[in-house]
Structures are given as C-alpha cells and as structure tokens.
N, C-alpha and C positions, 0 to 999 in steps of 0.2 A: 163893319158893314160887309154885306154879301155882294159880290160882283159876279155878273154873268156876261160872258163874252161869246158871241155866236159866230159861226162860220158855215159855209157850205151852200149858200143860196146861189141862184143863177137862173139862166134861161135854158129851158129844155123843151123838146117837142112832146106833144101828146103821146102817151104810152111809155115815156122814158122814166128815168129814176134820178133822184137826188137824195143825198144824205146830209141832214143838218146836224151840226154839233154845237154843244153849249158847255163851256167850261165854267164851273162854279168855284169861286175862291172867296177867301175871307173867313169870317166867323160863321161857319156852316154847321156847327154842332147841333143846333136846334132846328135845322131845316132838313126836312125829310122828304116830302113829296116834291115832285117836279112835273112840269107840264109844258105843253106847247099850245099856243093860241095863234090865230091868224086874223088879219084885218084887211079887207079889200076897201078901195076908195068908196066913201059914202056909206059904209056899213060899220056896225059895231064889231068890236073884237069878239071873236068866236072861239070857243073851246075846241081843240082838236084832239089832244091825247094827254094822258096823265099816267104817271108811274109812281108807285110807292117806293119807299127806301129799299126794300128787299129786291126790287126789280121783278118780282113774281106777280104782283097785282097791277094790272093795267086797265085802262078804260079809254074808249074811243068814241068820237061822235060817229053817228051812223054813216055819214057820207064818206068816211075814210076807212071804215072797217074792211079788212081783207086786203087793203092796199098799203096802209101805213103801219109801221111798227115803231113803238117807242121802247127804248132800252136805256140802261145806264151802266156805267162802270164807276163804282164808288172808289176804287183805288185811284183812278185818274180824275175823279170828281167831274165826270163828263156825262151828259145826257144826250141821247141821239134821237133823231127822227128819220127813219128810213122811209122814203116815199117812193112807191112803185106805182106803175100804171097811172101816171099823172094825167090829169084832165085839165082843160082850160079853166074850169071853175075852181081849181085849186090855186089859181093865181092870187097872191096876196103877200103882204108882209107878215112874216112868221116871227113870233116872239117865244122865247123860252122863259120860264118862270120857276121860282123856288118858293116853297111853302113850309110852314111849321106844322101842317096837318100830318098826323101819323096815320097815313092811309093814302087814298087816292083823292085828290082835290080836283074838282071839275068846274069851279066858278072863279071869276076874276077876283072876287073879294077874299078868297082863301089864299091868294098869293101876295107876297109882300116885296119881292124883288124880281126885277125883269131884265132881260137882255135888251140889247140895242135894236133888235129887229134886223131881219134880212129879207130881201126881196126874192120871191120865187115867182117866176113867170113861165107859164106853160103855153106854148103856141100850138095852133092847130093847122 
C-alpha cells in the first residue's frame, strides 16, 4: 500500500507563507502524478495543484496561480506545496494525493491514495 504523511500546516496572517510537505512511502513504483486538494467546511474537495513525475509539468487552479508552487523531490519521495501571498479564502484542510496517471492529474477520481489532511488557516 502507498502511504502519504503530511506536515507543514498552521495559522498564518494574510500575505504570509507556508510550505506543506507530503512524504510518500510504500509500493510507489506505479504512482507517478501527485497533487494537492483542499476542502473548506461545507464545500467539496477542490483541486489546487498537480505535478507529473518529472516535476516539470505542473497545473494550478486559477485562484492560486502565481502564488502557489507545487514541486517534488523524487529522491526523498516528497511533494511540496509552497504557498505565498496567502489569503483568507485559502483557509481549508489541505490533502496531498498520489495517482497512477502518467502526466498531470487534476480530478479526485484520478487519485487513489490520500494524505491525512492538514489545516491551513489564514487570518485577516
């Protein structure tokens, strides 16, 4: 089984930065794409960012473009989400996920393993 363990959430003021980390372990040989989703209370889980195995192909939801950066270190089996210029509307539980898609995966159905989630709260 593939396991994902997240860290790096917390409370930050608007305009601040946080970096989320997700360590992927287990039988990962067939898992290529990685991504980040978020879910606010009363809302559906929303796609945020995705990265292909190579790390060169990325995709972002429009609301975070220019502010968030997804990256990965395949030696460490870790995917990151660097979040800059945070806004109160970024407040949510953030989840990392792993996919067998060879490319960039942007929907929940394309991911088969998920992290435990971490709270990100942005105050104004």
